[in-house]
N, C-alpha and C positions, 0 to 999 in steps of 0.2 A: 504493500500500500504506500509506503514511504517513497518507493521508486516512482510510482504513478504520480504522486503529488509533486515530486521534484522535477519530473519530466513530462508533465501534462501537455505542454506546448508541442513537444516532439511527437507524442502519441497522437495528438489531434492532427498534426501535420501528416503523419503516416496514414491516418484514417482518411484524410482529405485526398491523399495520393491514391488510395484505393478507389474512392469515388470517381476521381478524374480518370484514372486508368481504366476503370470499368466502362465508363461512358464513352471514352474515346475508342476503346476496343469495339464496342457495339456500333458506334456512330460512323467511324471512319475505317474500320477494318484494320487498324494498326494494333500491334501487340502491346499489351500493358507494360512490358519490360522497357520499351523505348521511353516511357514516362517514368516508371518506377526507379530505374537505375540512377538517372541523374538527380532525382529528388533525394533519394537515400544518400547518394554520394555527398551532396552538399549538407544534408541534415546531420549526418554523422560527423562531418568536420565541425559543424556548429557545436557538437558535444565535446570537442577537443580531440577527436580521433584524427590520426594522420591521414593525409590524402591517399597514400598507398593502401592502408588498411581499409579506409572508407570505400574504396573502389572494389576491393576484394569481397568485402562483406555485402556491399550493394549488389554485386553481380550474383553471388550465391543466393541471397535472399530473394532477389527478383525471380530467379529460376524456380524457387520453391513456391512463389505465389502464382506462377503460370500454370502449375499442375492442375488445380481445381478449375481455373478459368478455362483452360483448353478443353477439359472434359465437358464442361457446360456448353462450350461453343461447338464441339464436335456433335453433340446431340442435336443441337438446333440445325446445323448444316446438313447432317445426315438425313433429317426428316425432310429436307428440301431436295435431297439427292445430289448435293454439291460436294460430296467427299469421294475422291477418286481412289478407291481401294487398290485398284490394279497398279496405279503409280506408286502408292505407298508400299506395295509388295516389292516393287523394283528398287525403290529408294531406301526402304527401311533399314536394311543392314548397313548401308553406307552412311546414312545419317548417324546411326548408332556408333559406328567406328569413329566418325568425325567428332561426335560428342565425347566419347571416352578420351580421345586425344586432346581435345580442347579442355576438358575438365582436369586432366592430368597437368596440362600446362598452367592452368589457373592456380593450382595448388603449389606450383613451383616458381612462378615468375613474380617480379616486382609489380605492384599495383599500377605504377605509372604507365607501363606498357598497355595494360587493359584500358586505362583512361584514354590513352592516345588512340587505341583501336576503336573504342566506343565513339570518341569524338569524330573520327574519320567516317565510321559507318553511319552515325546520326546525321552528319552533314550531307553525305552522299544520298542518304535516304530522303532527306528533306528536299534536296535539289531535284530528285526524281519525282517527288510529289508536285513540285512547282513547275518543272520543265519537261517532265516525261512525255514523250509523244504517244499518241493513241495508236499509231500504226506499229505493228509488230516488226521487230528487226529480223526475225527468222520465220520461216513458213511452218515449222513444226519443231518438236523436241528432237535433240540429237539422238544418236544410237545409244545402246546400253552403256558403252564406255563413257560417253559424254555425260549421260545421266548419273552414272556412278560418281563421277567427279563433282557434279552439281550437288548431289546428296551429301557427299563427304564435306564439301565446303560449307554448306548450310549448317550441318551439325557442328563443325569445328568452330566457325566464327560466332555462331549464335550462342553456343555454350560459353565461349570466352568472354562475351560482353553481357550476358544475362538477358537475352531477348528470346522471344518465341520464334516460331517459323515464319510468321507473316512478313517481317521486315525484309528478309532476303528471299524467301520462297516465292512470294507473290510477284515481285518484279522479274525474277528469273523465268517463271512460267509464262507470264504475259508477254515477255520479250520473244517467247517461242510460239506465239499465236495460240496460247492456251486460254480458254474461256475465263474471264475475270472472276465471275462468281464461283466457279469451280475451283479456281486457284485459291481464293480466300478460304473456302470450306476445307480444301485439302491441307492448306497451311495450318489450320487449327489442329489437325491431327499430327502434323509434323511438329507442332509446338509441344505436344505431349511426349513424343518420341525424344525430343531434345531435353525438356525440362525434368522429367522424372529421373532418368539415370544421372544427369548432370547434377541435380540438386542432392541426390543421395550420395554421389561421389564426394561432393564438396562438404557435405554434412559429416560423413564418416571418416574420410581420409584427409580432409583439410585441417590444418593446424591453426587454431585461433591465435592471431597476433596478440602481443601483450596489451596493446591499447584498443582491443576490440570493444565495441559497445556492449553494455550489459545484456545478458541473455543470448550471447552468441555461442553456438555449438558447432565445432568445426569452423566453417566459414559462413554458416547460415545464422542470421539473427532471428531467433524464434519470436521475439516480441514484435519485430517489424512485420514478419510474416503473419502473425496472429491478428495484427491491426489491419493489414491490407486485404488479406484473402476474402473475408466475409463480404466486405464492401465492394470489392471488384466483381465478385460473383453476383452480388445483388444488383449492381448498377449496369452491368453489361446489357441485360435485356432493355433497360431504360434507354441506353444509347441506341440500340437497334430500333426501338420504337420512334425515337426522335429522328432517326435517319429518314423516315417516311414523311416527316413534317418540315424539316429544315433543309437548306441547300448544303448537302454534305460536301460538295465539290469546293465551295467557297470556304467552308470551315476547315477543310483539309489543307487549303493553301495558307490559312491563318496559322494552323498548327505547324505547318512546314516552316514558316518564318520563325516561330518560337523555337522550333527544334534546331534550326540553323544557328541561332544565337547560343543555344545551350551547347551544341557541338563545338562551336568556336570557343566558348568560354572554357570548356574542358580541355581543348587543345592548347589554349593559352596557358592554362594552369601547368601543363606539362612542359611546353616549349618556351613559355615566356620568361 
């Protein structure tokens, strides 16, 4: 109880993160991790945690929050027939391999490299939202070898920066003339393949840095996860409902601008 009283502002901020992450996931089809990671990164630093530790814990905690969110999302997309299980069968093993490699790297590297990588991915993702062309670059998905590389890269980079499948999977698929709604639905399932083994690996095998925030086991902050998960799951359907009433395309561009500033700020913290 004393911890709650002393850190109520941080807990409220985490809960607000869950609300915003859930709404954006449902409204714009972006993964909650792209919101949760930077918020936790800056919040933990506000508690006196070093930037390196803050990024490690934010990454692992974000992955833990994605597990229930992706399960909820899979159910919704499956009901509409937008989950491509044949593609998941082809990609699943390679995504898992990429996740295990990425999770191992996270438990061994300096947090500043993860901050740098997240800043790059966030900035590129935002630019894709703002400037991405509607025309596909390729007529179809590549052969099995090419798809195995795509799956491995998605698993590797997503697990390293604490994001689900949507941020990388959806652009990859749509660039290959893959139906957009099916890409989003399939990416939800990819998010589960990424988040479950990655979060467990970082929870069990990650070593908590000395200055980890209170409630951290391995690299996962259980308090952060407990604050964010219920609200993310609760508000994702709200975002989906709002998508039918609001101009999601314009909102996506606003979010992209915010994401660019966030990515640049994280890059500046490492390179500045």
